[in-house]
N, CA, C and O atoms as CSV, one atom per row, in Angstrom:
chain,resi,resn,atom,element,x,y,z
A,1,UNK,N,N,-79.210,-67.221,10.047
A,1,UNK,CA,C,-79.228,-65.980,9.321
A,1,UNK,C,C,-78.340,-64.945,10.008
A,1,UNK,O,O,-77.640,-64.173,9.353
A,2,UNK,N,N,-78.382,-64.945,11.312
A,2,UNK,CA,C,-77.543,-63.995,12.021
A,2,UNK,C,C,-76.097,-64.292,11.732
A,2,UNK,O,O,-75.298,-63.362,11.628
A,3,UNK,N,N,-75.735,-65.508,11.601
A,3,UNK,CA,C,-74.339,-65.879,11.328
A,3,UNK,C,C,-73.972,-65.396,9.930
A,3,UNK,O,O,-72.872,-64.892,9.705
A,4,UNK,N,N,-74.884,-65.553,9.016
A,4,UNK,CA,C,-74.610,-65.129,7.635
A,4,UNK,C,C,-74.481,-63.608,7.623
A,4,UNK,O,O,-73.603,-63.049,6.965
A,5,UNK,N,N,-75.397,-62.934,8.382
A,5,UNK,CA,C,-75.304,-61.474,8.439
A,5,UNK,C,C,-73.966,-61.062,9.038
A,5,UNK,O,O,-73.320,-60.141,8.537
A,6,UNK,N,N,-73.549,-61.726,10.093
A,6,UNK,CA,C,-72.273,-61.402,10.725
A,6,UNK,C,C,-71.119,-61.698,9.759
A,6,UNK,O,O,-70.145,-60.949,9.698
A,7,UNK,N,N,-71.239,-62.781,9.018
A,7,UNK,CA,C,-70.187,-63.130,8.051
A,7,UNK,C,C,-70.148,-62.072,6.949
A,7,UNK,O,O,-69.077,-61.599,6.568
A,8,UNK,N,N,-71.332,-61.704,6.440
A,8,UNK,CA,C,-71.397,-60.698,5.373
A,8,UNK,C,C,-70.866,-59.368,5.921
A,8,UNK,O,O,-70.103,-58.669,5.254
A,9,UNK,N,N,-71.285,-59.034,7.153
A,9,UNK,CA,C,-70.801,-57.784,7.751
A,9,UNK,C,C,-69.288,-57.863,7.955
A,9,UNK,O,O,-68.578,-56.886,7.714
A,10,UNK,N,N,-68.800,-59.005,8.391
A,10,UNK,CA,C,-67.371,-59.202,8.608
A,10,UNK,C,C,-66.609,-59.055,7.293
A,10,UNK,O,O,-65.534,-58.457,7.239
A,11,UNK,N,N,-67.207,-59.629,6.215
A,11,UNK,CA,C,-66.563,-59.523,4.906
A,11,UNK,C,C,-66.574,-58.065,4.429
A,11,UNK,O,O,-65.608,-57.589,3.831
A,12,UNK,N,N,-67.678,-57.370,4.702
A,12,UNK,CA,C,-67.766,-55.960,4.311
A,12,UNK,C,C,-66.743,-55.146,5.107
A,12,UNK,O,O,-66.060,-54.285,4.552
A,13,UNK,N,N,-66.641,-55.424,6.410
A,13,UNK,CA,C,-65.659,-54.728,7.230
A,13,UNK,C,C,-64.238,-55.047,6.755
A,13,UNK,O,O,-63.370,-54.178,6.669
A,14,UNK,N,N,-64.041,-56.336,6.450
A,14,UNK,CA,C,-62.730,-56.760,5.957
A,14,UNK,C,C,-62.385,-56.011,4.663
A,14,UNK,O,O,-61.269,-55.523,4.484
A,15,UNK,N,N,-63.386,-55.936,3.764
A,15,UNK,CA,C,-63.174,-55.234,2.484
A,15,UNK,C,C,-62.890,-53.759,2.742
A,15,UNK,O,O,-62.008,-53.178,2.110
A,16,UNK,N,N,-63.622,-53.159,3.652
A,16,UNK,CA,C,-63.419,-51.742,3.997
A,16,UNK,C,C,-62.037,-51.549,4.600
A,16,UNK,O,O,-61.321,-50.614,4.239
A,17,UNK,N,N,-61.659,-52.440,5.527
A,17,UNK,CA,C,-60.319,-52.369,6.138
A,17,UNK,C,C,-59.234,-52.565,5.078
A,17,UNK,O,O,-58.194,-51.905,5.091
A,18,UNK,N,N,-59.510,-53.488,4.167
A,18,UNK,CA,C,-58.556,-53.786,3.099
A,18,UNK,C,C,-58.352,-52.546,2.208
A,18,UNK,O,O,-57.224,-52.214,1.845
A,19,UNK,N,N,-59.458,-51.868,1.864
A,19,UNK,CA,C,-59.360,-50.643,1.057
A,19,UNK,C,C,-58.586,-49.559,1.831
A,19,UNK,O,O,-57.742,-48.859,1.272
A,20,UNK,N,N,-58.894,-49.444,3.108
A,20,UNK,CA,C,-58.211,-48.454,3.944
A,20,UNK,C,C,-56.709,-48.758,4.002
A,20,UNK,O,O,-55.880,-47.854,3.896
A,21,UNK,N,N,-56.373,-50.029,4.168
A,21,UNK,CA,C,-54.963,-50.429,4.203
A,21,UNK,C,C,-54.281,-50.135,2.865
A,21,UNK,O,O,-53.138,-49.680,2.825
A,22,UNK,N,N,-55.003,-50.402,1.769
A,22,UNK,CA,C,-54.426,-50.121,0.441
A,22,UNK,C,C,-54.200,-48.613,0.287
A,22,UNK,O,O,-53.180,-48.181,-0.250
A,23,UNK,N,N,-55.161,-47.823,0.763
A,23,UNK,CA,C,-55.002,-46.370,0.682
A,23,UNK,C,C,-53.794,-45.926,1.512
A,23,UNK,O,O,-52.978,-45.135,1.040
A,24,UNK,N,N,-53.678,-46.424,2.733
A,24,UNK,CA,C,-52.557,-46.096,3.613
A,24,UNK,C,C,-51.245,-46.551,2.986
A,24,UNK,O,O,-50.253,-45.822,2.999
A,25,UNK,N,N,-51.251,-47.792,2.426
A,25,UNK,CA,C,-50.049,-48.321,1.774
A,25,UNK,C,C,-49.671,-47.438,0.584
A,25,UNK,O,O,-48.494,-47.156,0.358
A,26,UNK,N,N,-50.687,-47.002,-0.179
A,26,UNK,CA,C,-50.431,-46.132,-1.336
A,26,UNK,C,C,-49.829,-44.810,-0.867
A,26,UNK,O,O,-48.902,-44.291,-1.489
A,27,UNK,N,N,-50.361,-44.260,0.241
A,27,UNK,CA,C,-49.787,-43.013,0.778
A,27,UNK,C,C,-48.351,-43.226,1.214
A,27,UNK,O,O,-47.470,-42.421,0.911
A,28,UNK,N,N,-48.123,-44.325,1.934
A,28,UNK,CA,C,-46.765,-44.633,2.400
A,28,UNK,C,C,-45.842,-44.877,1.218
A,28,UNK,O,O,-44.687,-44.452,1.223
A,29,UNK,N,N,-46.355,-45.564,0.206
A,29,UNK,CA,C,-45.550,-45.829,-0.985
A,29,UNK,C,C,-45.159,-44.514,-1.651
A,29,UNK,O,O,-44.023,-44.349,-2.095
A,30,UNK,N,N,-46.108,-43.578,-1.720
A,30,UNK,CA,C,-45.833,-42.259,-2.291
A,30,UNK,C,C,-44.804,-41.530,-1.426
A,30,UNK,O,O,-43.879,-40.908,-1.948
A,31,UNK,N,N,-44.967,-41.608,-0.101
A,31,UNK,CA,C,-43.992,-40.984,0.805
A,31,UNK,C,C,-42.613,-41.618,0.638
A,31,UNK,O,O,-41.596,-40.925,0.626
A,32,UNK,N,N,-42.593,-42.944,0.509
A,32,UNK,CA,C,-41.317,-43.658,0.342
A,32,UNK,C,C,-40.653,-43.250,-0.972
A,32,UNK,O,O,-39.441,-43.038,-1.025
A,33,UNK,N,N,-41.463,-43.142,-2.041
A,33,UNK,CA,C,-40.905,-42.725,-3.331
A,33,UNK,C,C,-40.385,-41.282,-3.244
A,33,UNK,O,O,-39.333,-40.960,-3.797
A,34,UNK,N,N,-41.126,-40.430,-2.551
A,34,UNK,CA,C,-40.670,-39.039,-2.352
A,34,UNK,C,C,-39.369,-39.002,-1.575
A,34,UNK,O,O,-38.454,-38.252,-1.915
A,35,UNK,N,N,-39.286,-39.821,-0.519
A,35,UNK,CA,C,-38.070,-39.877,0.285
A,35,UNK,C,C,-36.909,-40.425,-0.545
A,35,UNK,O,O,-35.781,-39.942,-0.447
A,36,UNK,N,N,-37.201,-41.440,-1.364
A,36,UNK,CA,C,-36.159,-42.010,-2.224
A,36,UNK,C,C,-35.652,-40.962,-3.213
A,36,UNK,O,O,-34.449,-40.861,-3.455
A,37,UNK,N,N,-36.574,-40.181,-3.782
A,37,UNK,CA,C,-36.196,-39.124,-4.711
A,37,UNK,C,C,-35.359,-38.073,-3.977
A,37,UNK,O,O,-34.351,-37.601,-4.503
A,38,UNK,N,N,-35.774,-37.712,-2.772
A,38,UNK,CA,C,-35.022,-36.748,-1.969
A,38,UNK,C,C,-33.621,-37.277,-1.665
A,38,UNK,O,O,-32.641,-36.538,-1.757
A,39,UNK,N,N,-33.529,-38.550,-1.307
A,39,UNK,CA,C,-32.231,-39.167,-1.031
A,39,UNK,C,C,-31.356,-39.143,-2.291
A,39,UNK,O,O,-30.165,-38.841,-2.225
A,40,UNK,N,N,-31.962,-39.463,-3.432
A,40,UNK,CA,C,-31.218,-39.440,-4.697
A,40,UNK,C,C,-30.717,-38.019,-5.000
A,40,UNK,O,O,-29.566,-37.829,-5.395
A,41,UNK,N,N,-31.600,-37.023,-4.808
A,41,UNK,CA,C,-31.205,-35.628,-5.027
A,41,UNK,C,C,-30.078,-35.226,-4.077
A,41,UNK,O,O,-29.115,-34.572,-4.477
A,42,UNK,N,N,-30.217,-35.630,-2.809
A,42,UNK,CA,C,-29.179,-35.306,-1.832
A,42,UNK,C,C,-27.855,-35.989,-2.174
A,42,UNK,O,O,-26.785,-35.404,-2.005
A,43,UNK,N,N,-27.938,-37.238,-2.660
A,43,UNK,CA,C,-26.714,-37.933,-3.072
A,43,UNK,C,C,-26.044,-37.215,-4.242
A,43,UNK,O,O,-24.823,-37.063,-4.278
A,44,UNK,N,N,-26.872,-36.771,-5.208
A,44,UNK,CA,C,-26.312,-36.035,-6.343
A,44,UNK,C,C,-25.673,-34.728,-5.868
A,44,UNK,O,O,-24.581,-34.365,-6.304
A,45,UNK,N,N,-26.363,-34.035,-4.979
A,45,UNK,CA,C,-25.813,-32.802,-4.428
A,45,UNK,C,C,-24.531,-33.078,-3.646
A,45,UNK,O,O,-23.561,-32.325,-3.727
A,46,UNK,N,N,-24.548,-34.172,-2.891
A,46,UNK,CA,C,-23.366,-34.558,-2.131
A,46,UNK,C,C,-22.196,-34.850,-3.072
A,46,UNK,O,O,-21.065,-34.448,-2.798
A,47,UNK,N,N,-22.463,-35.551,-4.186
A,47,UNK,CA,C,-21.408,-35.836,-5.170
A,47,UNK,C,C,-20.873,-34.538,-5.772
A,47,UNK,O,O,-19.664,-34.371,-5.933
A,48,UNK,N,N,-21.786,-33.621,-6.101
A,48,UNK,CA,C,-21.362,-32.325,-6.644
A,48,UNK,C,C,-20.531,-31.568,-5.608
A,48,UNK,O,O,-19.509,-30.966,-5.939
A,49,UNK,N,N,-20.980,-31.604,-4.349
A,49,UNK,CA,C,-20.235,-30.939,-3.273
A,49,UNK,C,C,-18.865,-31.586,-3.084
A,49,UNK,O,O,-17.881,-30.897,-2.814
A,50,UNK,N,N,-18.802,-32.910,-3.227
A,50,UNK,CA,C,-17.521,-33.610,-3.086
A,50,UNK,C,C,-16.562,-33.170,-4.187
A,50,UNK,O,O,-15.378,-32.952,-3.935
A,51,UNK,N,N,-17.080,-33.041,-5.416
A,51,UNK,CA,C,-16.222,-32.579,-6.520
A,51,UNK,C,C,-15.767,-31.142,-6.268
A,51,UNK,O,O,-14.604,-30.802,-6.489
A,52,UNK,N,N,-16.684,-30.313,-5.808
A,52,UNK,CA,C,-16.335,-28.926,-5.498
A,52,UNK,C,C,-15.275,-28.897,-4.391
A,52,UNK,O,O,-14.306,-28.141,-4.460
A,53,UNK,N,N,-15.479,-29.727,-3.380
A,53,UNK,CA,C,-14.508,-29.801,-2.279
A,53,UNK,C,C,-13.145,-30.244,-2.804
A,53,UNK,O,O,-12.120,-29.679,-2.422
A,54,UNK,N,N,-13.127,-31.255,-3.682
A,54,UNK,CA,C,-11.860,-31.721,-4.253
A,54,UNK,C,C,-11.176,-30.596,-5.035
A,54,UNK,O,O,-9.964,-30.405,-4.939
A,55,UNK,N,N,-11.980,-29.853,-5.813
A,55,UNK,CA,C,-11.410,-28.726,-6.570
A,55,UNK,C,C,-10.836,-27.672,-5.620
A,55,UNK,O,O,-9.731,-27.171,-5.828
A,56,UNK,N,N,-11.598,-27.344,-4.579
A,56,UNK,CA,C,-11.114,-26.357,-3.609
A,56,UNK,C,C,-9.884,-26.872,-2.873
A,56,UNK,O,O,-8.948,-26.117,-2.610
A,57,UNK,N,N,-9.891,-28.155,-2.544
A,57,UNK,CA,C,-8.752,-28.747,-1.852
A,57,UNK,C,C,-7.515,-28.705,-2.737
A,57,UNK,O,O,-6.418,-28.405,-2.267
A,58,UNK,N,N,-7.695,-29.009,-4.033
A,58,UNK,CA,C,-6.582,-28.959,-4.986
A,58,UNK,C,C,-6.078,-27.520,-5.115
A,58,UNK,O,O,-4.871,-27.277,-5.124
A,59,UNK,N,N,-7.007,-26.572,-5.216
A,59,UNK,CA,C,-6.618,-25.163,-5.320
A,59,UNK,C,C,-5.898,-24.708,-4.053
A,59,UNK,O,O,-4.920,-23.963,-4.116
A,60,UNK,N,N,-6.393,-25.163,-2.908
A,60,UNK,CA,C,-5.747,-24.818,-1.642
A,60,UNK,C,C,-4.318,-25.357,-1.624
A,60,UNK,O,O,-3.395,-24.673,-1.180
A,61,UNK,N,N,-4.145,-26.582,-2.107
A,61,UNK,CA,C,-2.796,-27.147,-2.195
A,61,UNK,C,C,-1.912,-26.326,-3.111
A,61,UNK,O,O,-0.750,-26.069,-2.794
A,62,UNK,N,N,-2.462,-25.908,-4.257
A,62,UNK,CA,C,-1.709,-25.054,-5.185
A,62,UNK,C,C,-1.328,-23.742,-4.505
A,62,UNK,O,O,-0.197,-23.275,-4.635
A,63,UNK,N,N,-2.279,-23.149,-3.777
A,63,UNK,CA,C,-2.003,-21.889,-3.083
A,63,UNK,C,C,-0.936,-22.065,-2.004
A,63,UNK,O,O,-0.088,-21.192,-1.815
A,64,UNK,N,N,-0.981,-23.188,-1.304
A,64,UNK,CA,C,0.036,-23.460,-0.279
A,64,UNK,C,C,1.416,-23.563,-0.923
A,64,UNK,O,O,2.390,-23.023,-0.399
A,65,UNK,N,N,1.502,-24.269,-2.082
A,65,UNK,CA,C,2.783,-24.383,-2.772
A,65,UNK,C,C,3.255,-23.006,-3.251
A,65,UNK,O,O,4.435,-22.674,-3.138
A,66,UNK,N,N,2.328,-22.213,-3.784
A,66,UNK,CA,C,2.691,-20.864,-4.231
A,66,UNK,C,C,3.153,-20.008,-3.064
A,66,UNK,O,O,4.082,-19.211,-3.194
A,67,UNK,N,N,2.495,-20.179,-1.917
A,67,UNK,CA,C,2.884,-19.423,-0.721
A,67,UNK,C,C,4.317,-19.790,-0.312
A,67,UNK,O,O,5.103,-18.918,0.059
A,68,UNK,N,N,4.651,-21.085,-0.381
A,68,UNK,CA,C,6.007,-21.519,-0.048
A,68,UNK,C,C,7.015,-20.952,-1.040
A,68,UNK,O,O,8.101,-20.519,-0.654
A,69,UNK,N,N,6.648,-20.955,-2.327
A,69,UNK,CA,C,7.541,-20.422,-3.362
A,69,UNK,C,C,7.774,-18.936,-3.130
A,69,UNK,O,O,8.903,-18.455,-3.216
A,70,UNK,N,N,6.688,-18.206,-2.834
A,70,UNK,CA,C,6.809,-16.763,-2.591
A,70,UNK,C,C,7.686,-16.514,-1.366
A,70,UNK,O,O,8.512,-15.602,-1.374
A,71,UNK,N,N,7.516,-17.309,-0.324
A,71,UNK,CA,C,8.334,-17.139,0.885
A,71,UNK,C,C,9.811,-17.379,0.570
A,71,UNK,O,O,10.674,-16.624,1.018
A,72,UNK,N,N,10.103,-18.442,-0.209
A,72,UNK,CA,C,11.495,-18.721,-0.585
A,72,UNK,C,C,12.048,-17.592,-1.449
A,72,UNK,O,O,13.179,-17.146,-1.255
A,73,UNK,N,N,11.230,-17.132,-2.416
A,73,UNK,CA,C,11.663,-16.030,-3.281
A,73,UNK,C,C,11.926,-14.769,-2.466
A,73,UNK,O,O,12.874,-14.030,-2.731
A,74,UNK,N,N,11.073,-14.533,-1.472
A,74,UNK,CA,C,11.233,-13.351,-0.623
A,74,UNK,C,C,12.564,-13.401,0.120
A,74,UNK,O,O,13.282,-12.404,0.197
A,75,UNK,N,N,12.886,-14.577,0.668
A,75,UNK,CA,C,14.154,-14.736,1.391
A,75,UNK,C,C,15.325,-14.575,0.425
A,75,UNK,O,O,16.305,-13.894,0.727
A,76,UNK,N,N,15.208,-15.217,-0.751
A,76,UNK,CA,C,16.279,-15.128,-1.746
A,76,UNK,C,C,16.458,-13.683,-2.215
A,76,UNK,O,O,17.587,-13.212,-2.362
A,77,UNK,N,N,15.355,-12.984,-2.448
A,77,UNK,CA,C,15.439,-11.581,-2.866
A,77,UNK,C,C,16.086,-10.723,-1.786
A,77,UNK,O,O,16.874,-9.827,-2.090
A,78,UNK,N,N,15.756,-10.996,-0.530
A,78,UNK,CA,C,16.365,-10.241,0.572
A,78,UNK,C,C,17.879,-10.457,0.581
A,78,UNK,O,O,18.647,-9.517,0.786
A,79,UNK,N,N,18.302,-11.715,0.356
A,79,UNK,CA,C,19.744,-12.004,0.304
A,79,UNK,C,C,20.379,-11.296,-0.890
A,79,UNK,O,O,21.463,-10.722,-0.779
A,80,UNK,N,N,19.691,-11.342,-2.037
A,80,UNK,CA,C,20.227,-10.689,-3.239
A,80,UNK,C,C,20.336,-9.179,-3.046
A,80,UNK,O,O,21.319,-8.562,-3.455
A,81,UNK,N,N,19.322,-8.591,-2.422
A,81,UNK,CA,C,19.351,-7.144,-2.165
A,81,UNK,C,C,20.502,-6.800,-1.227
A,81,UNK,O,O,21.209,-5.815,-1.437
A,82,UNK,N,N,20.687,-7.614,-0.194
A,82,UNK,CA,C,21.778,-7.365,0.753
A,82,UNK,C,C,23.132,-7.519,0.065
A,82,UNK,O,O,24.039,-6.718,0.292
A,83,UNK,N,N,23.271,-8.552,-0.780
A,83,UNK,CA,C,24.527,-8.748,-1.508
A,83,UNK,C,C,24.779,-7.579,-2.454
A,83,UNK,O,O,25.907,-7.102,-2.569
A,84,UNK,N,N,23.736,-7.122,-3.128
A,84,UNK,CA,C,23.866,-5.978,-4.034
A,84,UNK,C,C,24.236,-4.711,-3.256
A,84,UNK,O,O,25.075,-3.924,-3.695
A,85,UNK,N,N,23.604,-4.527,-2.103
A,85,UNK,CA,C,23.922,-3.361,-1.273
A,85,UNK,C,C,25.389,-3.382,-0.846
A,85,UNK,O,O,26.078,-2.363,-0.897
A,86,UNK,N,N,25.854,-4.564,-0.423
A,86,UNK,CA,C,27.258,-4.678,-0.002
A,86,UNK,C,C,28.206,-4.453,-1.180
A,86,UNK,O,O,29.244,-3.810,-1.026
A,87,UNK,N,N,27.852,-4.979,-2.355
A,87,UNK,CA,C,28.691,-4.779,-3.538
A,87,UNK,C,C,28.739,-3.302,-3.915
A,87,UNK,O,O,29.800,-2.781,-4.258
A,88,UNK,N,N,27.596,-2.627,-3.854
A,88,UNK,CA,C,27.558,-1.190,-4.156
A,88,UNK,C,C,28.373,-0.402,-3.129
A,88,UNK,O,O,29.090,0.536,-3.478
A,89,UNK,N,N,28.254,-0.789,-1.877
A,89,UNK,CA,C,29.011,-0.114,-0.820
A,89,UNK,C,C,30.512,-0.307,-1.039
A,89,UNK,O,O,31.292,0.635,-0.899
A,90,UNK,N,N,30.913,-1.546,-1.386
A,90,UNK,CA,C,32.334,-1.798,-1.663
A,90,UNK,C,C,32.811,-0.984,-2.863
A,90,UNK,O,O,33.888,-0.389,-2.832
A,91,UNK,N,N,32.001,-0.964,-3.917
A,91,UNK,CA,C,32.381,-0.202,-5.110
A,91,UNK,C,C,32.482,1.279,-4.791
A,91,UNK,O,O,33.411,1.953,-5.235
A,92,UNK,N,N,31.527,1.785,-4.023
A,92,UNK,CA,C,31.579,3.194,-3.611
A,92,UNK,C,C,32.859,3.478,-2.832
A,92,UNK,O,O,33.537,4.475,-3.079
A,93,UNK,N,N,33.183,2.591,-1.888
A,93,UNK,CA,C,34.402,2.781,-1.088
A,93,UNK,C,C,35.647,2.721,-1.968
A,93,UNK,O,O,36.582,3.498,-1.779
A,94,UNK,N,N,35.657,1.790,-2.937
A,94,UNK,CA,C,36.809,1.688,-3.841
A,94,UNK,C,C,36.953,2.951,-4.690
A,94,UNK,O,O,38.059,3.460,-4.870
A,95,UNK,N,N,35.841,3.450,-5.206
A,95,UNK,CA,C,35.870,4.677,-6.007
A,95,UNK,C,C,36.324,5.844,-5.141
A,95,UNK,O,O,37.123,6.674,-5.574
A,96,UNK,N,N,35.814,5.902,-3.922
A,96,UNK,CA,C,36.187,6.974,-3.009
A,96,UNK,C,C,37.694,6.924,-2.719
A,96,UNK,O,O,38.357,7.962,-2.724
A,97,UNK,N,N,38.237,5.727,-2.469
A,97,UNK,CA,C,39.679,5.571,-2.218
A,97,UNK,C,C,40.482,5.994,-3.456
A,97,UNK,O,O,41.510,6.662,-3.342
A,98,UNK,N,N,39.996,5.592,-4.643
A,98,UNK,CA,C,40.693,5.953,-5.881
A,98,UNK,C,C,40.669,7.466,-6.081
A,98,UNK,O,O,41.671,8.054,-6.488
A,99,UNK,N,N,39.533,8.095,-5.796
A,99,UNK,CA,C,39.441,9.548,-5.937
A,99,UNK,C,C,40.379,10.244,-4.955
A,99,UNK,O,O,41.041,11.219,-5.312
A,100,UNK,N,N,40.437,9.753,-3.738
A,100,UNK,CA,C,41.346,10.342,-2.734
A,100,UNK,C,C,42.795,10.171,-3.187
A,100,UNK,O,O,43.608,11.089,-3.080
A,101,UNK,N,N,43.099,8.972,-3.697
A,101,UNK,CA,C,44.461,8.719,-4.189
A,101,UNK,C,C,44.779,9.632,-5.371
A,101,UNK,O,O,45.864,10.210,-5.441
A,102,UNK,N,N,43.828,9.761,-6.302
A,102,UNK,CA,C,44.024,10.652,-7.454
A,102,UNK,C,C,44.204,12.096,-6.982
A,102,UNK,O,O,45.070,12.816,-7.480
A,103,UNK,N,N,43.383,12.507,-6.024
A,103,UNK,CA,C,43.505,13.871,-5.492
A,103,UNK,C,C,44.878,14.085,-4.866
A,103,UNK,O,O,45.519,15.112,-5.091
A,104,UNK,N,N,45.325,13.106,-4.077
A,104,UNK,CA,C,46.637,13.225,-3.432
A,104,UNK,C,C,47.752,13.286,-4.479
A,104,UNK,O,O,48.695,14.067,-4.349
A,105,UNK,N,N,47.634,12.448,-5.525
A,105,UNK,CA,C,48.637,12.466,-6.598
A,105,UNK,C,C,48.648,13.820,-7.301
A,105,UNK,O,O,49.708,14.395,-7.552
A,106,UNK,N,N,47.438,14.327,-7.617
A,106,UNK,CA,C,47.362,15.640,-8.263
A,106,UNK,C,C,47.900,16.739,-7.356
A,106,UNK,O,O,48.586,17.653,-7.812
A,107,UNK,N,N,47.585,16.644,-6.080
A,107,UNK,CA,C,48.066,17.629,-5.114
A,107,UNK,C,C,49.598,17.603,-5.058
A,107,UNK,O,O,50.243,18.651,-5.015
A,108,UNK,N,N,50.172,16.396,-5.059
A,108,UNK,CA,C,51.638,16.266,-5.053
A,108,UNK,C,C,52.230,16.871,-6.325
A,108,UNK,O,O,53.265,17.536,-6.269
A,109,UNK,N,N,51.583,16.646,-7.469
A,109,UNK,CA,C,52.067,17.185,-8.740
A,109,UNK,C,C,51.955,18.713,-8.744
A,109,UNK,O,O,52.853,19.414,-9.211
A,110,UNK,N,N,50.839,19.212,-8.215
A,110,UNK,CA,C,50.681,20.670,-8.126
A,110,UNK,C,C,51.772,21.249,-7.237
A,110,UNK,O,O,52.381,22.265,-7.573
A,111,UNK,N,N,52.014,20.604,-6.108
A,111,UNK,CA,C,53.073,21.079,-5.206
A,111,UNK,C,C,54.431,21.038,-5.906
A,111,UNK,O,O,55.241,21.953,-5.760
A,112,UNK,N,N,54.673,19.960,-6.672
A,112,UNK,CA,C,55.930,19.871,-7.426
A,112,UNK,C,C,56.012,20.994,-8.446
A,112,UNK,O,O,57.061,21.618,-8.606
A,113,UNK,N,N,54.891,21.255,-9.145
A,113,UNK,CA,C,54.880,22.336,-10.142
A,113,UNK,C,C,55.101,23.699,-9.472
A,113,UNK,O,O,55.804,24.552,-10.014
A,114,UNK,N,N,54.508,23.895,-8.314
A,114,UNK,CA,C,54.705,25.143,-7.575
A,114,UNK,C,C,56.183,25.275,-7.200
A,114,UNK,O,O,56.779,26.348,-7.300
A,115,UNK,N,N,56.753,24.147,-6.766
A,115,UNK,CA,C,58.195,24.159,-6.430
A,115,UNK,C,C,59.029,24.474,-7.656
A,115,UNK,O,O,59.972,25.261,-7.572
A,116,UNK,N,N,58.699,23.871,-8.803
A,116,UNK,CA,C,59.426,24.150,-10.043
A,116,UNK,C,C,59.238,25.599,-10.470
A,116,UNK,O,O,60.161,26.246,-10.964
A,117,UNK,N,N,57.998,26.101,-10.263
A,117,UNK,CA,C,57.743,27.499,-10.604
A,117,UNK,C,C,58.641,28.414,-9.780
A,117,UNK,O,O,59.167,29.400,-10.297
A,118,UNK,N,N,58.817,28.092,-8.502
A,118,UNK,CA,C,59.691,28.885,-7.646
A,118,UNK,C,C,61.133,28.829,-8.161
A,118,UNK,O,O,61.835,29.839,-8.191
A,119,UNK,N,N,61.555,27.634,-8.563
A,119,UNK,CA,C,62.916,27.463,-9.083
A,119,UNK,C,C,63.068,28.260,-10.374
A,119,UNK,O,O,64.069,28.948,-10.573
A,120,UNK,N,N,62.042,28.160,-11.272
A,120,UNK,CA,C,62.092,28.890,-12.545
A,120,UNK,C,C,62.136,30.390,-12.282
A,120,UNK,O,O,62.907,31.112,-12.914
A,121,UNK,N,N,61.310,30.858,-11.352
A,121,UNK,CA,C,61.296,32.282,-11.026
A,121,UNK,C,C,62.644,32.711,-10.446
A,121,UNK,O,O,63.146,33.790,-10.760
A,122,UNK,N,N,63.224,31.859,-9.600
A,122,UNK,CA,C,64.534,32.157,-9.023
A,122,UNK,C,C,65.597,32.210,-10.120
A,122,UNK,O,O,66.449,33.099,-10.138
A,123,UNK,N,N,65.528,31.217,-11.054
A,123,UNK,CA,C,66.474,31.204,-12.169
A,123,UNK,C,C,66.273,32.422,-13.068
A,123,UNK,O,O,67.239,33.018,-13.546
A,124,UNK,N,N,65.021,32.781,-13.292
A,124,UNK,CA,C,64.743,33.962,-14.121
A,124,UNK,C,C,65.311,35.211,-13.459
A,124,UNK,O,O,65.858,36.093,-14.121
A,125,UNK,N,N,65.169,35.265,-12.147
A,125,UNK,CA,C,65.693,36.403,-11.403
A,125,UNK,C,C,67.220,36.426,-11.510
A,125,UNK,O,O,67.812,37.491,-11.690
A,126,UNK,N,N,67.858,35.260,-11.401
A,126,UNK,CA,C,69.322,35.169,-11.510
A,126,UNK,C,C,69.777,35.546,-12.926
A,126,UNK,O,O,70.791,36.219,-13.111
A,127,UNK,N,N,68.997,35.094,-13.924
A,127,UNK,CA,C,69.345,35.422,-15.312
A,127,UNK,C,C,69.252,36.933,-15.512
A,127,UNK,O,O,70.111,37.538,-16.154
A,128,UNK,N,N,68.221,37.522,-14.967
A,128,UNK,CA,C,68.043,38.974,-15.090
A,128,UNK,C,C,69.210,39.699,-14.417
A,128,UNK,O,O,69.767,40.657,-14.953
A,129,UNK,N,N,69.557,39.214,-13.237
A,129,UNK,CA,C,70.676,39.818,-12.510
A,129,UNK,C,C,71.975,39.670,-13.314
A,129,UNK,O,O,72.748,40.620,-13.444
A,130,UNK,N,N,72.201,38.461,-13.851
A,130,UNK,CA,C,73.400,38.229,-14.659
A,130,UNK,C,C,73.360,39.059,-15.938
A,130,UNK,O,O,74.391,39.559,-16.388
A,131,UNK,N,N,72.179,39.204,-16.522
A,131,UNK,CA,C,72.032,40.007,-17.746
A,131,UNK,C,C,72.408,41.460,-17.452
A,131,UNK,O,O,73.044,42.127,-18.268
A,132,UNK,N,N,72.009,41.931,-16.286
A,132,UNK,CA,C,72.341,43.308,-15.912
A,132,UNK,C,C,73.859,43.435,-15.753
A,132,UNK,O,O,74.440,44.448,-16.144
A,133,UNK,N,N,74.510,42.398,-15.174
A,133,UNK,CA,C,75.969,42.405,-15.030
A,133,UNK,C,C,76.643,42.427,-16.401
A,133,UNK,O,O,77.610,43.150,-16.640
A,134,UNK,N,N,76.075,41.583,-17.309
A,134,UNK,CA,C,76.632,41.501,-18.646
A,134,UNK,C,C,76.435,42.854,-19.358
A,134,UNK,O,O,77.342,43.347,-20.028
A,135,UNK,N,N,75.289,43.418,-19.209
A,135,UNK,CA,C,74.995,44.721,-19.848
A,135,UNK,C,C,75.905,45.823,-19.240
A,135,UNK,O,O,76.369,46.720,-19.944
A,136,UNK,N,N,76.137,45.727,-17.949
A,136,UNK,CA,C,76.995,46.707,-17.263
A,136,UNK,C,C,78.430,46.571,-17.727
A,136,UNK,O,O,79.132,47.574,-17.849
A,137,UNK,N,N,78.876,45.377,-17.984
A,137,UNK,CA,C,80.257,45.138,-18.430
A,137,UNK,C,C,80.385,45.644,-19.868
A,137,UNK,O,O,81.456,46.148,-20.207
A,138,UNK,N,N,79.433,45.553,-20.689
A,138,UNK,CA,C,79.476,45.977,-22.079
A,138,UNK,C,C,79.503,47.485,-22.192
A,138,UNK,O,O,80.053,48.007,-23.162
A,139,UNK,N,N,78.964,48.167,-21.296
A,139,UNK,CA,C,78.923,49.614,-21.379
A,139,UNK,C,C,80.187,50.135,-20.915
A,139,UNK,O,O,80.385,51.349,-20.896
């Protein structure tokens, strides 16, 4: 009888241990499912982050290309501005030389006219003098 009692007690303990193990396994299974869900969520977030990173990386590449274009344009514009400045300076100098030449030509013409005026005045004076001689001879 003691053996049967020990066997029955052993079976009861076994059943109790078995229930406890099932409860523990169920808890672990729930924890494992929770962890699996968390891993799945993290993977989805990681995929979304990877796409965001790719978009940012692509945009960064676009910005780098734009930065290079702006730098080239800046250098080209500086050259164009310098060329324009030199062309304007040359044109200014050419206009200035032409104005000086025109002024000198006009000055020479004025001097010639002044000289002619002196000659005309001298001739007028001679004509007046001769007219007086002619008038004196007639009287």
